C-alpha positions in Angstrom: -2.4 -13.7 -53.8 -0.6 -12.0 -55.5 3.0 -13.6 -54.2 4.5 -13.4 -50.4 3.1 -10.1 -48.4 5.0 -8.1 -45.4 3.1 -7.9 -42.5 2.5 -4.8 -40.5 0.2 -4.0 -37.5 -0.7 -4.2 -33.7 -2.9 -6.1 -32.9 -4.7 -5.4 -29.3 -6.3 -6.9 -26.3 -4.4 -9.9 -23.6 -1.6 -11.4 -26.4 -0.7 -8.0 -28.5 1.9 -8.4 -30.9 2.9 -6.6 -33.6 4.8 -6.8 -37.0 6.8 -4.1 -39.0 8.0 -4.0 -42.3 11.5 -4.0 -43.5 11.6 -3.1 -47.4 14.9 -2.2 -48.9 17.2 -1.5 -52.0 19.4 -3.0 -52.9 21.3 -1.8 -56.4 20.0 2.5 -56.4 21.5 3.1 -59.7 21.9 5.9 -59.3 25.8 7.1 -61.1 28.6 7.9 -58.3 29.2 12.1 -57.5 24.8 12.3 -58.5 22.8 14.7 -57.2 19.6 13.9 -56.1 16.6 16.2 -57.0 14.2 13.9 -54.7 13.3 10.4 -54.0 9.8 9.0 -54.5 8.5 5.3 -52.9 5.6 3.1 -54.8 4.2 0.7 -52.8 1.0 -2.0 -53.1 -0.8 -2.6 -49.6 -3.7 -5.0 -49.1 -5.6 -4.0 -46.4 -9.2 -3.4 -45.3 -8.6 -1.2 -42.7 -9.1 3.1 -42.7 -7.6 6.2 -40.1 -4.2 5.2 -39.2 -0.9 5.7 -40.5 2.1 3.6 -41.4 5.6 4.7 -40.3 8.5 4.7 -42.3 11.4 5.4 -40.4 15.3 5.4 -42.4 17.9 2.4 -40.8 20.8 3.4 -40.4 22.5 -0.5 -39.1 23.2 -3.1 -41.5 20.1 -6.4 -41.3 20.0 -10.0 -43.0 17.2 -10.2 -45.2 16.5 -13.6 -43.8 13.1 -14.1 -41.3 15.6 -16.7 -39.1 17.8 -14.2 -38.9 16.4 -11.4 -38.7 14.0 -10.9 -35.5 12.1 -8.5 -33.8 15.9 -9.0 -31.4 18.1 -9.1 -34.0 19.1 -7.6 -37.3 21.4 -10.4 -37.4 22.2 -14.0 -36.1 23.8 -12.8 -32.9 23.3 -8.8 -33.8 20.6 -7.4 -32.0 18.9 -4.3 -33.0 19.7 -0.9 -30.3 16.4 -0.8 -29.3 13.8 -4.5 -29.5 11.8 -4.1 -33.3 14.2 -1.8 -34.8 13.2 1.9 -34.2 15.8 3.2 -31.5 16.1 6.9 -32.9 19.6 7.3 -33.7 20.2 3.8 -33.1 19.0 1.9 -35.1 16.4 5.1 -37.1 17.9 8.9 -38.4 16.6 10.3 -35.1 13.8 13.5 -36.9 13.6 11.4 -40.3 11.0 9.3 -41.3 7.4 9.6 -43.9 3.8 8.5 -43.4 2.2 6.6 -45.9 -2.3 7.8 -44.3 -5.0 7.7 -47.1 -5.8 3.5 -46.8 -9.3 3.1 -48.9 -9.4 0.8 -47.5 -10.9 -1.6 -50.6 -8.3 -4.5 -50.8 -5.3 -4.1 -52.9 -4.0 -0.3 -53.3 -1.3 1.9 -54.2 0.7 4.2 -51.6 3.7 6.3 -51.7 5.2 9.3 -49.5 8.6 11.5 -51.4 12.3 10.0 -49.2 13.9 12.5 -47.7 16.9 13.3 -50.7 19.4 13.7 -47.9 19.2 10.0 -46.5 18.7 9.2 -50.2 22.1 11.4 -51.1 23.7 9.4 -48.6 22.3 6.0 -49.8 23.9 7.2 -53.7 27.5 8.2 -51.9 28.0 5.5 -50.2 25.6 2.5 -51.4 27.0 0.2 -48.8 25.2 2.7 -46.2 21.9 1.9 -48.1 19.9 0.1 -45.8 16.7 1.0 -46.4 13.3 1.9 -44.3 11.5 0.0 -41.9 6.8 0.6 -41.7 5.8 0.5 -38.1 2.1 0.6 -38.1 0.6 3.6 -35.9 -2.6 2.3 -35.6 -3.4 -0.4 -33.1 -6.0 -3.7 -34.2 -5.6 -2.0 -37.6 -4.1 -4.0 -40.5 -1.8 -3.5 -43.4 0.1 -6.0 -45.6 2.2 -4.8 -48.2 3.5 -7.6 -50.8 7.6 -7.5 -51.9 9.9 -7.2 -54.1 8.4 -11.6 -55.1 5.1 -10.2 -55.9 3.7 -11.9 -59.3 2.6 -8.5 -60.9 5.7 -6.3 -60.9 4.0 -3.3 -61.3 2.6 -4.4 -57.6 6.1 -4.7 -56.1 8.1 -1.4 -53.5 9.3 0.9 -56.3 11.8 3.7 -56.0 12.0 6.4 -58.2 15.2 9.2 -57.6 15.6 12.1 -60.1 19.0 12.8 -59.9 21.4 14.7 -60.9 25.2 13.8 -62.7 
């Protein structure tokens, strides 16, 4: 075990349910007024499954990073997501903007990454108060992915965001 993991899966059959992962970087450390050239998100995932995609969607609304306050139905105590599960296009997440993570090798721990939408990351830099991160949605019924969190005991396995910018 390497520390807390963010579950991302869909179960199948009677009583099926789904877990989605929220990821946010609180301090981008990009100088105000900079122009974002590109951005890349690297995540470590633990999975023994293959042949599925995890879709990353950019959040448009704030959420509280406390499990008791952020649930399938609400993003804070008494404040509901626009759509249960936090994927309402145009309300919870940016419409028509997402990225995919695929190529899972099914060998346990592995590092995957995705290029992020420059306009979205630029919006985070221009107004850090609107940087609410992404939600990871597993599009493979019956497939399990567990992403290592910022609490991982191994720093190189924590989520890592690289931003190339021009001051």
